[in-house]
N, C-alpha and C positions, 0 to 999 in steps of 0.2 A: 504494500500500500504506500502511495506517495505521501510526502509530508503535508502537501496541500489537502489531500483527501482526509488525512488523519485530523488536521486542524478543523476542517469543515464538520467532521463527525463530532468532535469535541464541542464545537459551538452549538451544534444541533442538540447534543445531550443537555447543555445548559438551557436551551430554549424549551426542551421537553419538560424539564423541571419547572421552568417558568410557566408553561402552559398548564401544568397540573395545579400549580399554586394559583394561577389566575382564575381557573374554573372554580376552584374552591372559594377564592375571595369573592367572586361575583355572586355566588350562591349563599354566602354568609356575610351579613352586615357587620359582624364582629371582627372579621379578618381584614387587615390592611395589607394590600399587595406588597409594597416595599419591605414592610416589617417581616412578613412571612418569607420573602425571598432570602433575607439575611439569615433567618432561623433555619431555613432549608440548607443554605450553604454551610452553616455551623454543624448541622447534622451530618452532612457529607464529610466534613473535616474529621469527625470522630468515627467514621466507618472506613473499612479498607478500600472502598470505592474512591477513585480519583477522577476528577474531571479532565485533568491533563492540561489545563490552562492556568498559568501562574501570572497574576497581576504584577506589573512593574510600574515604576514611576512614569516611564515614557508611554506605556500603553494607556495609562489613565490621562496623563497631562497632554500628550500629543495626539493620541489616537481617538480618545473619547470625549475629553472635556470640552473642546471647541463646539461640539454639537449642543451640549447642555447650556453652555454660556450664551451662544448665539440665539438659540431658541428662547431661552428665558428672558433675554433682553428685548428681543423682537416683539414678544407678546406681553411685555410688561405694560400694565395699565397706567399710562403716565398721568391721566387725569386724576385717578385715584391716588397715585403716588404723590402728586403735587399737594393734595389735601392732607397727606400723612407723611410729608417729607422729613420733618424734624426728628421724629422718633428713630427711623432707620439711620439717619445721618449721625445722630448721637450714639447709636449702638455701634456704628462702624468707626467713626473718627476718634472720639475719646474712649468709647466703650471697649473696642477690641484690644488696643494696647493696654488699657487699664486692667481688663480681664486677664490678659496674658501675664501681666506683672503680678497681680494678686495671686493668680493660680501658680505661677512659677515660684514665687516666694513661699507659698504654702506647701507646695510639693517638696521644695528643697528642705524646708524646716521640719515638716512632719514625717516625710518619708526618707529623710537623711540622705539627700542627694546634693551634689554641688549646686550652688546657686545658678550658675549659667546653664547647667543641664536642666534644672527646673524651669528656667525661663524659656529655654529652647522647647521643652515639652509644651509649655503654655502657648507659645507662638504656633506650634504645629496643630494643636488640638482646637484652637478657638474658632476656625472657620465653620460656619453652620451649613447644614445641608437640608433644604426645605422639602425635598421630594416626598418623604414619608409623611411629614406633617401636612403638606398641602393635599396629599391624597386623602388623608383623614378629613380635612376640611371639606373637600368636595363630597365625601360620603355623608357628612353630617350637616352640610349647608351652613358652614361657619360664616361669620360676617366678613364682607369684602374688605373693609378697612383694616381688620386684623390680618387678613391674608396679604394685603399690600405691604404692611409693615414687615412681616417675616420675609416676603419675597424680595422687597427692596433691600433689606439688610444682606441677604444671601448673595444678591447680584454683585455687591461691591466689596464685601468683606474679604473675599479671596485675595485680592490684590494687596491689601494692607498686611494680611497675614503672611503672604509669600515674601514681601519685603522684610518684615520682621524676622522671618525664618532665615533668610539669606544672611542678614547681618549677624544674627546670633550663632549660626553655624560657623561663620568666620571667627567670631570671638571665642567660641569653644575650642576650635582647632588651634587658634593662636595661643590660648592659655595652655593647651596640652603641649605645644611645641616650645613655648618660652618659659612657662612656669609663672607668668605674671599673675598678680592678684586681680580679683574682680574690680577693685577700686582703680587699679592702674589701667585696666582695659576699658572701663566705662567712664562716663563723665560727659562733659560738654562736647568733646571731640566725637564721641559715639553718637550723641544726640544730633549733632550737626550732620554727621555722615548719614544717619537715618533719614533726616529731613531732605538732604540733597538727593539721596537715592530714591526717595518717594517722588520728589519733583521730577527728576530726570527719567526714572523708569516709568513712572505714572504718566508724566507729560508726553513722553515719547510714545507710549502705548496708546494714549488718547489721540495723538496726532495720526498715527498709523490707522487706527480704527476709523477716524473721521475720513481720511483719504480713501481708504478701501470702501467705506460705506457710500460715500458720494459717487465714486466711480462706479460702484455696483448699481446704484440707483439710475445713473445715466445709462448704463448698459441695459437695465431692465426696461426703461422707457423706450430705448431704441429698438430692442428685439421684439417686444410685445408678443411673446410666445410663452406659454405656460411651462413647457419642459425646459426651454432655455433659461427662463427665470429661476427655476429650481437649481439648475447647474450654476448659475451666477451666485445664488445664495450659498451654495456649498463651497464654491471657490472663495467667496468673501469670508465665510466663517473660518475655514482652515488657512486661507491665504493671510488674513490679518494676524492670526495667531502665530503662524510659522515665521512670517516676515519679522514680526516684533520680537518673538522669543528666541528663534534660532538664528536669524540672520543679523539682526541689530543688537540683540541682547537686552531688550527692554521688556515691558510687561505684555506678554501675549494674552493674559487674562483680560486686562483692561482694553486691549485692542479688539478682541473678539466681542466683548460686551458692547463697546462703542459702535462697532460695525453693525451689530444686531440692533442697537437702538436707532441708528441712522436709517438703516434699511426698513426696519419695522415701523418707524414712525414718521418717515418722510416719503416712503415708497408705496403707501396705500394699505398696509396691513391693518392700520388702526382706523381706516375710513369705512365707508359703507361697503360691506362685503361684496366682492365680485366672485365669479367662479374661480378665477386665478388665485385670489386671496384665500378663499376657502380651501382650495387645493393645496396651497403652500402651507397653510396652518396644519392641515391634516397630515401632510407628509412629514413636517418637522416634529409634530407631536408624536407621530409614530416612530420616528428615528430616536427621539429621546426616550420613549417607552422601551424600545429594544435595547438601547444603551444602558438604561437603568436596570433592566432585567439582568443583563450580563454582569453589570458592576456589582449589584447587591448580592447575587449568589456567590460570585467570586470573592467578594470581601468576606462573606461568611466563611467560605472554604479556606481563606487565607489564614484564618486564626487557628494556629496549631494549639490543641488543648494543652499539650505539655508546656508550651511557652507561657500560657496563662497560669497554669498550676504552679510552675516554678517561680512565678512572680505574683502569686496570689495577693500578697499584702500590698504590693505596689499597685496592682490593677484595681483592687477594691477601693484603696485609698484614693486613687486618681479619679475613679468614677464619682465618688462622693464630692471630692474637692472641685471637680469641673462644674457640677451642678450648683454647689454653694457659691463659687466665684461668680458664676453667671447671675445668681440672685443678688449678690452683694453689689453688682454693677447695675443691673437692669432697674431695680426698684428706685434707687436715688435718681438715675438719669431720667426715667419716665416721670418721676415726681417733679423734677426740674422742668421738663418739657411741658408738663401740664400747667405750669404757671403762665405760659405765654400762648398756649394753644387755645383756639376757640372751641375745638372739639377735643377735650382731654382724653388721654388713653385710660380707659377704666381699669380699676385694679384687677378685675377678672381677666382682662386682656394681658396684663403684666404677668399674671400667673402662667398663662398659656405660653407667653414669649419665653419665660424661664424654662418651663417644663419641655417646651418644644424645641429646645436647642440640641439637635442631633448632630453628631460629628462623624462623618463617614468618608466621603470621596476624597476631598482635598487633604485632610489629615492623614489618611492612609497613603496617598501618593507621596506626601512629604516625608513620612516615616520610612517609606521604601527607598527614598533617595539618600538616606543617611549612609555614610561609609561604615562598613563593618569594622574598620580600624579605629573608629571613634570610640572613646571610652563611654560606657553606659548606652551605646546604641541599641543593644538588645533590650535593656530595661525600658528605654523610650518606646521602642516598637511594641513591646508587650503592653505598656500602658495605653498607647494609641489604639492598638487593635482591640484591646479590652474595652476601652471607652466606646469605640466605634460600634462594636457588636452589642454591648450591654445598653448603650443609650438608645439604640434602635429597638432592641429586644424588650427592655423594661419601659422606657419612656414612650416608645411608639405604641406598645401594646396597651398601655394605660392612658394614652392620650384621649380616646373617646370618653373614658370615665372622667378625666379631668375637665374636658369640654362640657360635659353634662353636669358635673358637680358644681362648676363655677357658673353655670347658667349661660355659657358662651354659645352653646348650640343646643338644639332640642334633642 
């Protein structure tokens, strides 16, 4: 059997599992599709059966992530987001670095890890993944403004987290190589470097995304063909990401998001639906569905039970601290936002924002990119994989209960 045939069979095996889960989820209101996928992957991990596909950073970040980023940005409800812009901005700009810092310091102190290692874990784990939560929202008809806050945060927090991750990896490796103290490595110079990197990497990604987006829109208006339009959007999604991240060395995440925003909101996707627009939305939603099916099962399978058991204290401690740090940041920020908002964020929404912070795709990709030679890399991976699986398994499974208990959904 050829390698290509073997790969196709493995992918089909994953989709067969996904099909079984989907049928079960459709017939049961209590089963959430993304949550069930991760649990199925975890079950596969503890059986002798192997799917034969191993996730890597490049598979996630280059092969699959541009689809998720582009589609999420293209179909973002900007009118709804404008009405609820402040909460997601606060959650991303001051909130994400603050959460990473609180979490990193807590992990270092309570789990007895070096401070920079704790901060690195914090930067890796903070990006949120809304797929499972939004799937639950759709099942239970949750409020659109709450959905907009969670979706808005997830669209933009990946960029900030990746920049933090890049800087902290460099600091950890420098400390291992030079033996310098945390005080010597951090300070104003590090803060300046972080700000410059965000401006250069983010600004460059924004520019590439704008350029690709407007060129793509011009091409769409010129060709006026449904199939050609689809090809243009695929080229825009991957082209913006690859040009930015692989060719120039700036933010591919922000480039793909910006290209999606430009094409989705200046090219007709958010106007009166036409057959072409409806076709585009259906195709991209289907593509994201297939990508998420593949990703969630493989993330579940990635978690070796032995790794989690060997680091049980670290994993259980990390799961609790991630949730606590999220709450410590979310409640004060939303209270501050409510002082200026004409439509305050209700306390019940805040509970859902805290409980619905699932951490899967980006954290797993960043953990996989760590060098095996880095000290504590195995411990970091164990904590990240543990949080990824348990946050989906526990928080995701209980999310319908939380929504009903808080009165957020019927």
